[in-house]
N, C-alpha and C positions, 0 to 999 in steps of 0.2 A: 729375391728381387735385387737386381744390381743397382749401384749408385746411378749409373746412366739411366736406368729405367725410372728411378725416382725423379731425376732431373727432367726427364721428358714429361713426366706427369705434371710437374710444376709448371712446365711451359704451356700446358693446356689452359683453357679459360677457367677451369675449376681450381687451378692452383691458388688463386687468391682466397677462396673460401676455406681451403685447408689451413692456410696460415691463420686466418681469423679464428677457426675452430681451436687451433693450438693455443692461441692467446687466451681465448675464453676458458679453456680448460685450466690454464695456468692460474688465471684470476680466481677460479672456483676453488682450486687447491689452496691458495693463499687464504681465502675467506674461511675455508673449513678449518685451517690451522688456527686462525685467530679466534674463531668461535669455540673451538675445542679448548684453547687456553683459558678463555673467559669462563667456560663451564667448570673447568678444573678449579679456578679461583673461587667460584661461587660455592662449589661443593665443599671447599675447605672451610667456609664460614659456618657451615652447619654441622652439628654433631648430634648424636643420639639424645643428648641432654638439652638441646635447644640451640641458640645462637652460638657462634664461635667466640673466641676470647676477645675479639675487637668490639663485641656488642655486649653492653651490661646485661647481666642475667638477673631477673627478678623471680624469686621463688613463688610458686602459686600460693603458698601459705601467706606471704606478705600481701598479695592482692586480696585474699579473703579477709585478712585482718583489717585492711584499709576499708573494704566495703562494709564490714561489720561495724567499724567505728563510725563511718558516715551514717549508717542506719541508726545507730544508737544516738548520735548527735541530733538527727532529724526527729527521733522519737522524744528526746529530752526537750527540744525546742517546742514541739507540739504540746507536750505536757505543761510546759511553762506558760504557753499561750492560753491553753484551756483553763489553767488555774487563775491566770490574770483576768480572763473574761468572767469566770465564776465569782471572783472577788468583787469585780466591778458591778456585777448584777446584784450581789448581796448588799453591797454598799448603797446601790441605787434603791433597792427595796427598803433598806433601813431608813434612808432619807424620806421616802414616800410613805412610810408606814405611819399612820396617825398615832399621835401620843394617846396615852390613857386619858379618859374623861377627867379624872381627878387632876392630872397635870395641866390639861388644857384649861380647866376651870380655875386653877391656881393662877394662871397667867391673866385671866379676866379679873379675878379678885384683886390682883395687884393694881388695877386701875380704879378701884371703887372710890378711893378718896381723892382722885384727880378730877379736874374739870378745866374748862378754859372759856375765855371770852372770845367770841368770833372776832377775827381780825388780829388777835394777839399773836405774838411770835411763836408760842408753844402750841397753838391750836392745831396746826397741821400735823405735828407729831402725835399729839394726844388723840385726836379723832382717828387718825390713821391706825394707831395702835389698838384702839377699841374695836375698830372694824376688823383688824387682823385677828385679834383674840376671839371675837365672835365667830369668825370664819373657821378658825382652828378648832373651836369647841364644837361647832356644827359637824365638822369632819370626824372628830373623835366620837361624837354621839352616834353618828351613822355607822361607824365601824365597830362599835362596842358589841361585845358578845351578847348582851341582853337584847340587841336589835334596836332599830330606830323607833319602833313602836313604844318602847319604854320612855323615850325622850320626845314624845309627840309634840307637846306644847312648846318647849324651847326651840325645836327644829322649825316649827311653824312660824314662830316669831322672827327667827333669823331669816327665814325664807321671805317673809313679808318685808323685812328691811332690805334684803337684797333686791326685791322687786322695786321698792321705792328708789333705791340708788340707781337702778337700771344700768348697772355695770360701770358707772362713773364714780371712780374713787379719788377724783381730784380734790384738792383742798377746798375749792369753792363749793363743790357739790356736797362734800362732807359737812362743811359749815352750814350750808343751807338746810341740811337734814340732821343737824346736831341734836335736836330734841328726840328724834326717832332713834338715833344711835344710843344716846344715854338712856332713853326709856327702855330700849330692848335689853341693854346691859342690866338695868335694874330688875326687869321682869325675870330674866334668866337667873340672876343671882338669888332672887326670892324663891324661885322654883327649886333651885339646887339646895338652898338651905332647908327646904322641906324634904329633901331626899338625901340625908347625910350619908347613906350607904354608898352613894355614887361618888362622893368626893373625899371621904375620910379614909 
């Protein structure tokens, strides 16, 4: 085809579309060159061993060691927590465990030579202590290996006192029932003296 023929084609109405197609083709070629360069750069960052030199390489064994250490730390923390809970439970059980009958009775015996006059300054302490010692002895007798049936009388006397006090351990109420408190203490002491195997 001669140059004159090409010029005549350009002069036709379709000449405008041919120029447009040429520009589009040129743009596509430039885009392909840029994309190719980008892909070549990316492939340079990858090796058969992992990332290229510009990316820090971490050996799989380091990841495994870190995961193993984290698992060991978690297990140690759980063991420490379990041990602390077990110690707390043991301490709580020890605090709530009744003392032996002989020990509880020794506390009550320590009050035998004490007394008070209602309204005096030491009466609140004294009557409160007698009440607490009787309650502790009651708990010890009920928990004793011989069973509560062995201590039937003292337990019944302490229960009667508890009913009389009706849950009110205020100083006024303890002073009001002072004779019942001291009387119960005396009866329990006499009973225990007759059962030396329980407190010696």
